[in-house]
Every structure is written in structure tokens, then in C-alpha cells.
PDB file with SEQRES, HELIX, SHEET and CRYST1 records, atoms N, CA, C and O in Angstrom:
SEQRES   1 A   75  MET VAL LEU VAL VAL LEU HIS ASN ASP ALA LYS GLU PHE          
SEQRES   2 A   75  THR ASP LEU THR GLY ALA VAL THR GLY ARG PRO PRO PRO          
SEQRES   3 A   75  ALA ASN ALA LEU ALA ILE VAL GLN GLY GLU ASP ARG LEU          
SEQRES   4 A   75  LEU GLY ARG VAL VAL VAL ILE SER ARG LEU THR GLY GLY          
SEQRES   5 A   75  ASP ALA VAL ILE ALA THR LYS LEU GLY ARG ASN GLU ALA          
SEQRES   6 A   75  ARG PHE LEU ALA HIS VAL LEU GLY ALA THR                      
HELIX    1 AA1 HIS A    7  VAL A   20  1                                  14    
HELIX    2 AA2 ARG A   62  LEU A   72  1                                  11    
SHEET    1 AA1 2 VAL A   2  VAL A   4  0                                        
SHEET    2 AA1 2 ASP A  53  VAL A  55 -1                                        
SHEET    1 AA2 2 ALA A  29  GLN A  34  0                                        
SHEET    2 AA2 2 ARG A  38  VAL A  44 -1                                        
CRYST1    1.000    1.000    1.000  90.00  90.00  90.00 P 1           1          
ATOM      1  N   MET A   1       7.039   7.480  -1.053  1.00  0.00           N  
ATOM      2  CA  MET A   1       7.526   6.170  -1.418  1.00  0.00           C  
ATOM      3  C   MET A   1       6.674   5.791  -2.653  1.00  0.00           C  
ATOM      4  O   MET A   1       5.526   6.223  -2.754  1.00  0.00           O  
ATOM      5  N   VAL A   2       7.202   5.018  -3.560  1.00  0.00           N  
ATOM      6  CA  VAL A   2       6.450   4.569  -4.681  1.00  0.00           C  
ATOM      7  C   VAL A   2       6.401   3.042  -4.610  1.00  0.00           C  
ATOM      8  O   VAL A   2       7.452   2.430  -4.420  1.00  0.00           O  
ATOM      9  N   LEU A   3       5.256   2.401  -4.748  1.00  0.00           N  
ATOM     10  CA  LEU A   3       5.089   0.994  -4.780  1.00  0.00           C  
ATOM     11  C   LEU A   3       4.839   0.507  -6.202  1.00  0.00           C  
ATOM     12  O   LEU A   3       3.900   0.962  -6.855  1.00  0.00           O  
ATOM     13  N   VAL A   4       5.663  -0.406  -6.684  1.00  0.00           N  
ATOM     14  CA  VAL A   4       5.388  -0.965  -8.014  1.00  0.00           C  
ATOM     15  C   VAL A   4       4.948  -2.308  -7.831  1.00  0.00           C  
ATOM     16  O   VAL A   4       5.622  -3.085  -7.155  1.00  0.00           O  
ATOM     17  N   VAL A   5       3.735  -2.701  -8.442  1.00  0.00           N  
ATOM     18  CA  VAL A   5       3.090  -3.918  -8.445  1.00  0.00           C  
ATOM     19  C   VAL A   5       3.581  -4.679  -9.705  1.00  0.00           C  
ATOM     20  O   VAL A   5       3.628  -4.136 -10.809  1.00  0.00           O  
ATOM     21  N   LEU A   6       3.945  -5.968  -9.479  1.00  0.00           N  
ATOM     22  CA  LEU A   6       4.320  -6.723 -10.644  1.00  0.00           C  
ATOM     23  C   LEU A   6       3.185  -6.975 -11.687  1.00  0.00           C  
ATOM     24  O   LEU A   6       2.025  -7.066 -11.283  1.00  0.00           O  
ATOM     25  N   HIS A   7       3.475  -7.089 -12.999  1.00  0.00           N  
ATOM     26  CA  HIS A   7       2.440  -7.149 -13.951  1.00  0.00           C  
ATOM     27  C   HIS A   7       1.347  -8.202 -13.603  1.00  0.00           C  
ATOM     28  O   HIS A   7       0.149  -7.934 -13.688  1.00  0.00           O  
ATOM     29  N   ASN A   8       1.808  -9.376 -13.217  1.00  0.00           N  
ATOM     30  CA  ASN A   8       0.859 -10.498 -12.943  1.00  0.00           C  
ATOM     31  C   ASN A   8       0.035 -10.234 -11.847  1.00  0.00           C  
ATOM     32  O   ASN A   8      -0.991 -10.907 -11.738  1.00  0.00           O  
ATOM     33  N   ASP A   9       0.312  -9.316 -10.952  1.00  0.00           N  
ATOM     34  CA  ASP A   9      -0.565  -8.940  -9.750  1.00  0.00           C  
ATOM     35  C   ASP A   9      -1.307  -7.678  -9.975  1.00  0.00           C  
ATOM     36  O   ASP A   9      -2.120  -7.308  -9.127  1.00  0.00           O  
ATOM     37  N   ALA A  10      -1.076  -6.930 -11.137  1.00  0.00           N  
ATOM     38  CA  ALA A  10      -1.705  -5.643 -11.235  1.00  0.00           C  
ATOM     39  C   ALA A  10      -3.250  -5.703 -11.235  1.00  0.00           C  
ATOM     40  O   ALA A  10      -3.881  -4.833 -10.635  1.00  0.00           O  
ATOM     41  N   LYS A  11      -3.839  -6.642 -11.848  1.00  0.00           N  
ATOM     42  CA  LYS A  11      -5.240  -6.646 -11.899  1.00  0.00           C  
ATOM     43  C   LYS A  11      -5.856  -6.927 -10.502  1.00  0.00           C  
ATOM     44  O   LYS A  11      -6.801  -6.255 -10.090  1.00  0.00           O  
ATOM     45  N   GLU A  12      -5.340  -7.864  -9.833  1.00  0.00           N  
ATOM     46  CA  GLU A  12      -5.830  -8.121  -8.490  1.00  0.00           C  
ATOM     47  C   GLU A  12      -5.652  -6.945  -7.560  1.00  0.00           C  
ATOM     48  O   GLU A  12      -6.511  -6.719  -6.709  1.00  0.00           O  
ATOM     49  N   PHE A  13      -4.529  -6.150  -7.686  1.00  0.00           N  
ATOM     50  CA  PHE A  13      -4.284  -4.966  -6.906  1.00  0.00           C  
ATOM     51  C   PHE A  13      -5.248  -3.869  -7.309  1.00  0.00           C  
ATOM     52  O   PHE A  13      -5.719  -3.093  -6.478  1.00  0.00           O  
ATOM     53  N   THR A  14      -5.522  -3.823  -8.556  1.00  0.00           N  
ATOM     54  CA  THR A  14      -6.594  -2.785  -9.056  1.00  0.00           C  
ATOM     55  C   THR A  14      -8.010  -3.103  -8.530  1.00  0.00           C  
ATOM     56  O   THR A  14      -8.758  -2.218  -8.115  1.00  0.00           O  
ATOM     57  N   ASP A  15      -8.344  -4.424  -8.569  1.00  0.00           N  
ATOM     58  CA  ASP A  15      -9.644  -4.886  -7.987  1.00  0.00           C  
ATOM     59  C   ASP A  15      -9.656  -4.618  -6.474  1.00  0.00           C  
ATOM     60  O   ASP A  15     -10.645  -4.101  -5.953  1.00  0.00           O  
ATOM     61  N   LEU A  16      -8.618  -4.946  -5.792  1.00  0.00           N  
ATOM     62  CA  LEU A  16      -8.569  -4.704  -4.315  1.00  0.00           C  
ATOM     63  C   LEU A  16      -8.684  -3.253  -3.969  1.00  0.00           C  
ATOM     64  O   LEU A  16      -9.519  -2.914  -3.130  1.00  0.00           O  
ATOM     65  N   THR A  17      -7.931  -2.390  -4.535  1.00  0.00           N  
ATOM     66  CA  THR A  17      -8.078  -0.926  -4.286  1.00  0.00           C  
ATOM     67  C   THR A  17      -9.449  -0.371  -4.692  1.00  0.00           C  
ATOM     68  O   THR A  17     -10.004   0.502  -4.025  1.00  0.00           O  
ATOM     69  N   GLY A  18      -9.977  -0.897  -5.801  1.00  0.00           N  
ATOM     70  CA  GLY A  18     -11.264  -0.474  -6.116  1.00  0.00           C  
ATOM     71  C   GLY A  18     -12.374  -0.957  -5.167  1.00  0.00           C  
ATOM     72  O   GLY A  18     -13.400  -0.285  -5.058  1.00  0.00           O  
ATOM     73  N   ALA A  19     -12.215  -2.047  -4.507  1.00  0.00           N  
ATOM     74  CA  ALA A  19     -13.049  -2.553  -3.513  1.00  0.00           C  
ATOM     75  C   ALA A  19     -13.142  -1.749  -2.234  1.00  0.00           C  
ATOM     76  O   ALA A  19     -14.212  -1.634  -1.635  1.00  0.00           O  
ATOM     77  N   VAL A  20     -12.007  -1.189  -1.815  1.00  0.00           N  
ATOM     78  CA  VAL A  20     -12.037  -0.424  -0.558  1.00  0.00           C  
ATOM     79  C   VAL A  20     -12.177   1.067  -0.733  1.00  0.00           C  
ATOM     80  O   VAL A  20     -12.373   1.777   0.253  1.00  0.00           O  
ATOM     81  N   THR A  21     -12.084   1.576  -1.962  1.00  0.00           N  
ATOM     82  CA  THR A  21     -12.226   2.993  -2.230  1.00  0.00           C  
ATOM     83  C   THR A  21     -13.690   3.460  -1.875  1.00  0.00           C  
ATOM     84  O   THR A  21     -14.670   2.820  -2.257  1.00  0.00           O  
ATOM     85  N   GLY A  22     -13.779   4.549  -1.162  1.00  0.00           N  
ATOM     86  CA  GLY A  22     -15.155   5.011  -0.838  1.00  0.00           C  
ATOM     87  C   GLY A  22     -15.788   4.403   0.372  1.00  0.00           C  
ATOM     88  O   GLY A  22     -16.860   4.862   0.766  1.00  0.00           O  
ATOM     89  N   ARG A  23     -15.201   3.387   1.006  1.00  0.00           N  
ATOM     90  CA  ARG A  23     -15.724   2.774   2.187  1.00  0.00           C  
ATOM     91  C   ARG A  23     -15.436   3.669   3.298  1.00  0.00           C  
ATOM     92  O   ARG A  23     -14.448   4.397   3.203  1.00  0.00           O  
ATOM     93  N   PRO A  24     -16.206   3.715   4.395  1.00  0.00           N  
ATOM     94  CA  PRO A  24     -15.874   4.527   5.669  1.00  0.00           C  
ATOM     95  C   PRO A  24     -14.688   3.937   6.329  1.00  0.00           C  
ATOM     96  O   PRO A  24     -14.433   2.740   6.200  1.00  0.00           O  
ATOM     97  N   PRO A  25     -13.920   4.777   7.065  1.00  0.00           N  
ATOM     98  CA  PRO A  25     -12.857   4.238   7.854  1.00  0.00           C  
ATOM     99  C   PRO A  25     -13.336   3.248   8.895  1.00  0.00           C  
ATOM    100  O   PRO A  25     -14.441   3.424   9.409  1.00  0.00           O  
ATOM    101  N   PRO A  26     -12.594   2.241   9.232  1.00  0.00           N  
ATOM    102  CA  PRO A  26     -11.255   1.847   8.671  1.00  0.00           C  
ATOM    103  C   PRO A  26     -11.308   0.934   7.431  1.00  0.00           C  
ATOM    104  O   PRO A  26     -10.286   0.479   6.916  1.00  0.00           O  
ATOM    105  N   ALA A  27     -12.569   0.687   6.972  1.00  0.00           N  
ATOM    106  CA  ALA A  27     -12.609  -0.257   5.890  1.00  0.00           C  
ATOM    107  C   ALA A  27     -12.061   0.327   4.573  1.00  0.00           C  
ATOM    108  O   ALA A  27     -12.112  -0.376   3.563  1.00  0.00           O  
ATOM    109  N   ASN A  28     -11.543   1.562   4.517  1.00  0.00           N  
ATOM    110  CA  ASN A  28     -10.973   2.139   3.287  1.00  0.00           C  
ATOM    111  C   ASN A  28      -9.506   2.042   3.295  1.00  0.00           C  
ATOM    112  O   ASN A  28      -8.830   2.787   2.586  1.00  0.00           O  
ATOM    113  N   ALA A  29      -8.979   1.146   4.075  1.00  0.00           N  
ATOM    114  CA  ALA A  29      -7.474   1.073   4.269  1.00  0.00           C  
ATOM    115  C   ALA A  29      -6.947  -0.370   3.919  1.00  0.00           C  
ATOM    116  O   ALA A  29      -7.692  -1.349   3.974  1.00  0.00           O  
ATOM    117  N   LEU A  30      -5.684  -0.443   3.573  1.00  0.00           N  
ATOM    118  CA  LEU A  30      -4.966  -1.651   3.420  1.00  0.00           C  
ATOM    119  C   LEU A  30      -3.887  -1.743   4.391  1.00  0.00           C  
ATOM    120  O   LEU A  30      -3.274  -0.729   4.728  1.00  0.00           O  
ATOM    121  N   ALA A  31      -3.590  -2.991   4.904  1.00  0.00           N  
ATOM    122  CA  ALA A  31      -2.515  -3.158   5.775  1.00  0.00           C  
ATOM    123  C   ALA A  31      -1.257  -3.699   4.953  1.00  0.00           C  
ATOM    124  O   ALA A  31      -1.368  -4.543   4.064  1.00  0.00           O  
ATOM    125  N   ILE A  32      -0.154  -3.173   5.312  1.00  0.00           N  
ATOM    126  CA  ILE A  32       1.089  -3.687   4.814  1.00  0.00           C  
ATOM    127  C   ILE A  32       1.746  -4.557   5.836  1.00  0.00           C  
ATOM    128  O   ILE A  32       2.246  -4.080   6.855  1.00  0.00           O  
ATOM    129  N   VAL A  33       1.743  -5.865   5.556  1.00  0.00           N  
ATOM    130  CA  VAL A  33       2.063  -6.897   6.369  1.00  0.00           C  
ATOM    131  C   VAL A  33       3.393  -7.743   5.966  1.00  0.00           C  
ATOM    132  O   VAL A  33       3.493  -8.202   4.828  1.00  0.00           O  
ATOM    133  N   GLN A  34       4.308  -7.913   6.844  1.00  0.00           N  
ATOM    134  CA  GLN A  34       5.418  -8.690   6.427  1.00  0.00           C  
ATOM    135  C   GLN A  34       5.324 -10.092   7.145  1.00  0.00           C  
ATOM    136  O   GLN A  34       5.054 -10.167   8.343  1.00  0.00           O  
ATOM    137  N   GLY A  35       5.540 -11.103   6.424  1.00  0.00           N  
ATOM    138  CA  GLY A  35       5.330 -12.470   7.017  1.00  0.00           C  
ATOM    139  C   GLY A  35       3.941 -12.726   7.406  1.00  0.00           C  
ATOM    140  O   GLY A  35       3.022 -12.354   6.677  1.00  0.00           O  
ATOM    141  N   GLU A  36       3.741 -13.317   8.468  1.00  0.00           N  
ATOM    142  CA  GLU A  36       2.446 -13.741   8.955  1.00  0.00           C  
ATOM    143  C   GLU A  36       1.801 -12.784   9.914  1.00  0.00           C  
ATOM    144  O   GLU A  36       0.576 -12.760  10.041  1.00  0.00           O  
ATOM    145  N   ASP A  37       2.661 -11.931  10.644  1.00  0.00           N  
ATOM    146  CA  ASP A  37       2.026 -11.220  11.753  1.00  0.00           C  
ATOM    147  C   ASP A  37       2.740  -9.863  12.045  1.00  0.00           C  
ATOM    148  O   ASP A  37       2.547  -9.271  13.107  1.00  0.00           O  
ATOM    149  N   ARG A  38       3.558  -9.396  11.089  1.00  0.00           N  
ATOM    150  CA  ARG A  38       4.294  -8.152  11.443  1.00  0.00           C  
ATOM    151  C   ARG A  38       3.592  -7.057  10.578  1.00  0.00           C  
ATOM    152  O   ARG A  38       3.735  -7.032   9.356  1.00  0.00           O  
ATOM    153  N   LEU A  39       2.888  -6.224  11.203  1.00  0.00           N  
ATOM    154  CA  LEU A  39       2.214  -5.014  10.543  1.00  0.00           C  
ATOM    155  C   LEU A  39       3.354  -3.948  10.386  1.00  0.00           C  
ATOM    156  O   LEU A  39       4.035  -3.521  11.318  1.00  0.00           O  
ATOM    157  N   LEU A  40       3.453  -3.608   9.167  1.00  0.00           N  
ATOM    158  CA  LEU A  40       4.466  -2.544   8.828  1.00  0.00           C  
ATOM    159  C   LEU A  40       3.823  -1.123   8.679  1.00  0.00           C  
ATOM    160  O   LEU A  40       4.453  -0.088   8.897  1.00  0.00           O  
ATOM    161  N   GLY A  41       2.567  -1.165   8.304  1.00  0.00           N  
ATOM    162  CA  GLY A  41       1.888   0.107   8.067  1.00  0.00           C  
ATOM    163  C   GLY A  41       0.391  -0.084   7.582  1.00  0.00           C  
ATOM    164  O   GLY A  41       0.009  -1.168   7.142  1.00  0.00           O  
ATOM    165  N   ARG A  42      -0.363   0.921   7.675  1.00  0.00           N  
ATOM    166  CA  ARG A  42      -1.782   0.889   7.304  1.00  0.00           C  
ATOM    167  C   ARG A  42      -1.958   2.101   6.376  1.00  0.00           C  
ATOM    168  O   ARG A  42      -1.592   3.216   6.749  1.00  0.00           O  
ATOM    169  N   VAL A  43      -2.502   1.900   5.194  1.00  0.00           N  
ATOM    170  CA  VAL A  43      -2.673   3.024   4.226  1.00  0.00           C  
ATOM    171  C   VAL A  43      -4.091   3.115   3.793  1.00  0.00           C  
ATOM    172  O   VAL A  43      -4.745   2.107   3.524  1.00  0.00           O  
ATOM    173  N   VAL A  44      -4.576   4.342   3.724  1.00  0.00           N  
ATOM    174  CA  VAL A  44      -5.878   4.643   3.257  1.00  0.00           C  
ATOM    175  C   VAL A  44      -5.978   4.700   1.824  1.00  0.00           C  
ATOM    176  O   VAL A  44      -5.141   5.442   1.308  1.00  0.00           O  
ATOM    177  N   VAL A  45      -6.754   4.133   1.053  1.00  0.00           N  
ATOM    178  CA  VAL A  45      -6.900   4.077  -0.360  1.00  0.00           C  
ATOM    179  C   VAL A  45      -7.821   5.199  -0.734  1.00  0.00           C  
ATOM    180  O   VAL A  45      -8.989   5.117  -0.353  1.00  0.00           O  
ATOM    181  N   ILE A  46      -7.425   6.264  -1.452  1.00  0.00           N  
ATOM    182  CA  ILE A  46      -8.285   7.349  -1.777  1.00  0.00           C  
ATOM    183  C   ILE A  46      -8.938   7.061  -3.047  1.00  0.00           C  
ATOM    184  O   ILE A  46     -10.076   7.490  -3.239  1.00  0.00           O  
ATOM    185  N   SER A  47      -8.307   6.350  -3.970  1.00  0.00           N  
ATOM    186  CA  SER A  47      -9.022   6.080  -5.217  1.00  0.00           C  
ATOM    187  C   SER A  47      -8.443   4.744  -5.859  1.00  0.00           C  
ATOM    188  O   SER A  47      -7.329   4.319  -5.556  1.00  0.00           O  
ATOM    189  N   ARG A  48      -9.233   4.153  -6.713  1.00  0.00           N  
ATOM    190  CA  ARG A  48      -8.893   2.845  -7.349  1.00  0.00           C  
ATOM    191  C   ARG A  48      -7.512   3.143  -8.017  1.00  0.00           C  
ATOM    192  O   ARG A  48      -7.310   4.163  -8.676  1.00  0.00           O  
ATOM    193  N   LEU A  49      -6.579   2.173  -7.795  1.00  0.00           N  
ATOM    194  CA  LEU A  49      -5.235   2.400  -8.318  1.00  0.00           C  
ATOM    195  C   LEU A  49      -5.088   1.497  -9.619  1.00  0.00           C  
ATOM    196  O   LEU A  49      -5.274   0.286  -9.501  1.00  0.00           O  
ATOM    197  N   THR A  50      -4.784   2.001 -10.767  1.00  0.00           N  
ATOM    198  CA  THR A  50      -4.530   1.223 -11.847  1.00  0.00           C  
ATOM    199  C   THR A  50      -3.148   1.462 -12.416  1.00  0.00           C  
ATOM    200  O   THR A  50      -2.501   2.420 -11.995  1.00  0.00           O  
ATOM    201  N   GLY A  51      -2.663   0.684 -13.317  1.00  0.00           N  
ATOM    202  CA  GLY A  51      -1.329   0.912 -13.956  1.00  0.00           C  
ATOM    203  C   GLY A  51      -0.193   0.371 -13.179  1.00  0.00           C  
ATOM    204  O   GLY A  51       0.936   0.460 -13.663  1.00  0.00           O  
ATOM    205  N   GLY A  52      -0.386  -0.226 -11.934  1.00  0.00           N  
ATOM    206  CA  GLY A  52       0.702  -0.936 -11.263  1.00  0.00           C  
ATOM    207  C   GLY A  52       1.487  -0.092 -10.437  1.00  0.00           C  
ATOM    208  O   GLY A  52       2.406  -0.612  -9.804  1.00  0.00           O  
ATOM    209  N   ASP A  53       1.247   1.289 -10.327  1.00  0.00           N  
ATOM    210  CA  ASP A  53       2.042   2.151  -9.506  1.00  0.00           C  
ATOM    211  C   ASP A  53       1.176   2.640  -8.325  1.00  0.00           C  
ATOM    212  O   ASP A  53      -0.050   2.664  -8.439  1.00  0.00           O  
ATOM    213  N   ALA A  54       1.753   3.002  -7.271  1.00  0.00           N  
ATOM    214  CA  ALA A  54       1.021   3.670  -6.180  1.00  0.00           C  
ATOM    215  C   ALA A  54       1.996   4.460  -5.398  1.00  0.00           C  
ATOM    216  O   ALA A  54       3.125   4.045  -5.135  1.00  0.00           O  
ATOM    217  N   VAL A  55       1.527   5.619  -5.030  1.00  0.00           N  
ATOM    218  CA  VAL A  55       2.405   6.450  -4.096  1.00  0.00           C  
ATOM    219  C   VAL A  55       1.825   6.315  -2.680  1.00  0.00           C  
ATOM    220  O   VAL A  55       0.618   6.458  -2.483  1.00  0.00           O  
ATOM    221  N   ILE A  56       2.618   6.062  -1.781  1.00  0.00           N  
ATOM    222  CA  ILE A  56       2.098   5.939  -0.369  1.00  0.00           C  
ATOM    223  C   ILE A  56       2.650   7.119   0.441  1.00  0.00           C  
ATOM    224  O   ILE A  56       3.844   7.219   0.724  1.00  0.00           O  
ATOM    225  N   ALA A  57       1.714   8.002   0.798  1.00  0.00           N  
ATOM    226  CA  ALA A  57       1.957   9.175   1.542  1.00  0.00           C  
ATOM    227  C   ALA A  57       1.742   8.697   3.055  1.00  0.00           C  
ATOM    228  O   ALA A  57       0.764   8.025   3.382  1.00  0.00           O  
ATOM    229  N   THR A  58       2.622   9.054   3.845  1.00  0.00           N  
ATOM    230  CA  THR A  58       2.653   8.666   5.233  1.00  0.00           C  
ATOM    231  C   THR A  58       3.032   9.703   6.225  1.00  0.00           C  
ATOM    232  O   THR A  58       3.738  10.636   5.843  1.00  0.00           O  
ATOM    233  N   LYS A  59       2.642   9.640   7.440  1.00  0.00           N  
ATOM    234  CA  LYS A  59       3.182  10.467   8.471  1.00  0.00           C  
ATOM    235  C   LYS A  59       4.310   9.879   9.253  1.00  0.00           C  
ATOM    236  O   LYS A  59       4.623  10.372  10.336  1.00  0.00           O  
ATOM    237  N   LEU A  60       4.939   8.842   8.750  1.00  0.00           N  
ATOM    238  CA  LEU A  60       6.097   8.182   9.384  1.00  0.00           C  
ATOM    239  C   LEU A  60       7.233   9.261   9.402  1.00  0.00           C  
ATOM    240  O   LEU A  60       7.293  10.198   8.606  1.00  0.00           O  
ATOM    241  N   GLY A  61       8.142   9.007  10.426  1.00  0.00           N  
ATOM    242  CA  GLY A  61       9.306   9.803  10.408  1.00  0.00           C  
ATOM    243  C   GLY A  61      10.339   9.245   9.278  1.00  0.00           C  
ATOM    244  O   GLY A  61      10.191   8.159   8.717  1.00  0.00           O  
ATOM    245  N   ARG A  62      11.323  10.082   9.050  1.00  0.00           N  
ATOM    246  CA  ARG A  62      12.217   9.754   7.909  1.00  0.00           C  
ATOM    247  C   ARG A  62      12.759   8.379   8.089  1.00  0.00           C  
ATOM    248  O   ARG A  62      12.684   7.604   7.136  1.00  0.00           O  
ATOM    249  N   ASN A  63      13.321   7.978   9.258  1.00  0.00           N  
ATOM    250  CA  ASN A  63      13.944   6.672   9.452  1.00  0.00           C  
ATOM    251  C   ASN A  63      12.950   5.534   9.248  1.00  0.00           C  
ATOM    252  O   ASN A  63      13.235   4.522   8.608  1.00  0.00           O  
ATOM    253  N   GLU A  64      11.679   5.769   9.869  1.00  0.00           N  
ATOM    254  CA  GLU A  64      10.573   4.750   9.675  1.00  0.00           C  
ATOM    255  C   GLU A  64      10.266   4.572   8.204  1.00  0.00           C  
ATOM    256  O   GLU A  64      10.145   3.459   7.691  1.00  0.00           O  
ATOM    257  N   ALA A  65      10.140   5.749   7.524  1.00  0.00           N  
ATOM    258  CA  ALA A  65       9.679   5.650   6.056  1.00  0.00           C  
ATOM    259  C   ALA A  65      10.853   4.951   5.288  1.00  0.00           C  
ATOM    260  O   ALA A  65      10.577   4.068   4.476  1.00  0.00           O  
ATOM    261  N   ARG A  66      12.065   5.290   5.503  1.00  0.00           N  
ATOM    262  CA  ARG A  66      13.195   4.533   4.847  1.00  0.00           C  
ATOM    263  C   ARG A  66      13.217   3.051   5.191  1.00  0.00           C  
ATOM    264  O   ARG A  66      13.605   2.236   4.353  1.00  0.00           O  
ATOM    265  N   PHE A  67      12.804   2.676   6.419  1.00  0.00           N  
ATOM    266  CA  PHE A  67      12.823   1.228   6.833  1.00  0.00           C  
ATOM    267  C   PHE A  67      11.638   0.535   6.066  1.00  0.00           C  
ATOM    268  O   PHE A  67      11.811  -0.548   5.507  1.00  0.00           O  
ATOM    269  N   LEU A  68      10.511   1.144   6.053  1.00  0.00           N  
ATOM    270  CA  LEU A  68       9.339   0.544   5.174  1.00  0.00           C  
ATOM    271  C   LEU A  68       9.665   0.501   3.740  1.00  0.00           C  
ATOM    272  O   LEU A  68       9.291  -0.470   3.082  1.00  0.00           O  
ATOM    273  N   ALA A  69      10.361   1.508   3.163  1.00  0.00           N  
ATOM    274  CA  ALA A  69      10.677   1.406   1.790  1.00  0.00           C  
ATOM    275  C   ALA A  69      11.670   0.337   1.509  1.00  0.00           C  
ATOM    276  O   ALA A  69      11.638  -0.266   0.436  1.00  0.00           O  
ATOM    277  N   HIS A  70      12.578   0.068   2.458  1.00  0.00           N  
ATOM    278  CA  HIS A  70      13.560  -0.921   2.329  1.00  0.00           C  
ATOM    279  C   HIS A  70      12.968  -2.263   2.419  1.00  0.00           C  
ATOM    280  O   HIS A  70      13.294  -3.162   1.644  1.00  0.00           O  
ATOM    281  N   VAL A  71      12.083  -2.411   3.375  1.00  0.00           N  
ATOM    282  CA  VAL A  71      11.390  -3.765   3.552  1.00  0.00           C  
ATOM    283  C   VAL A  71      10.449  -4.149   2.379  1.00  0.00           C  
ATOM    284  O   VAL A  71      10.245  -5.317   2.051  1.00  0.00           O  
ATOM    285  N   LEU A  72       9.892  -3.066   1.771  1.00  0.00           N  
ATOM    286  CA  LEU A  72       9.025  -3.327   0.586  1.00  0.00           C  
ATOM    287  C   LEU A  72       9.895  -3.513  -0.629  1.00  0.00           C  
ATOM    288  O   LEU A  72       9.348  -3.967  -1.635  1.00  0.00           O  
ATOM    289  N   GLY A  73      11.130  -3.234  -0.667  1.00  0.00           N  
ATOM    290  CA  GLY A  73      11.942  -3.446  -1.821  1.00  0.00           C  
ATOM    291  C   GLY A  73      11.987  -2.253  -2.703  1.00  0.00           C  
ATOM    292  O   GLY A  73      12.273  -2.375  -3.894  1.00  0.00           O  
ATOM    293  N   ALA A  74      11.711  -1.085  -2.154  1.00  0.00           N  
ATOM    294  CA  ALA A  74      11.582   0.209  -2.939  1.00  0.00           C  
ATOM    295  C   ALA A  74      12.985   0.914  -2.969  1.00  0.00           C  
ATOM    296  O   ALA A  74      13.168   1.910  -3.669  1.00  0.00           O  
ATOM    297  N   THR A  75      13.914   0.393  -2.229  1.00  0.00           N  
ATOM    298  CA  THR A  75      15.209   1.061  -2.216  1.00  0.00           C  
ATOM    299  C   THR A  75      16.312   0.089  -2.547  1.00  0.00           C  
ATOM    300  O   THR A  75      17.481   0.472  -2.585  1.00  0.00           O  
TER     301      THR A  75                                                      
END                                                                             
């Protein structure tokens, strides 16, 4: 799945991913949340992400991954 961050949010996203990179688990991860309390996923950040694009590698099944992509607007 590919996540595209809007231009006006790219700096904040870069700062956020830089802040968690290199931390020990679970502090090296970001939560993907819908609304106020629906956890859709948790992703480990391997390196600071720049340029507004991110690839999310996951162990989700095909249907779960498609659902997450749909909810995030990637499909």
C-alpha cells in the first residue's frame, strides 16, 4: 500500500517519522486511527520519511489490506 501525504502536511509527517525512528518498540510505531477511537493498524517506522510518500508493509491478509487501503483513500 502507498500512502500519499498532502503537501501542506508533509513537513509535519517528516518531523513525526523522524521523531519515532530509532526508538525501541513500541515507541517506534505510528497508529493509523479512524475517527476518535477506531484503530485500523499500527506501523513501525524504519526511517524518517521525506517526500510525502510512504510504503506500508503489513502482515494483513488480502481483504484486510484492501479494506485499510480503501479507508485511507488509497484505492
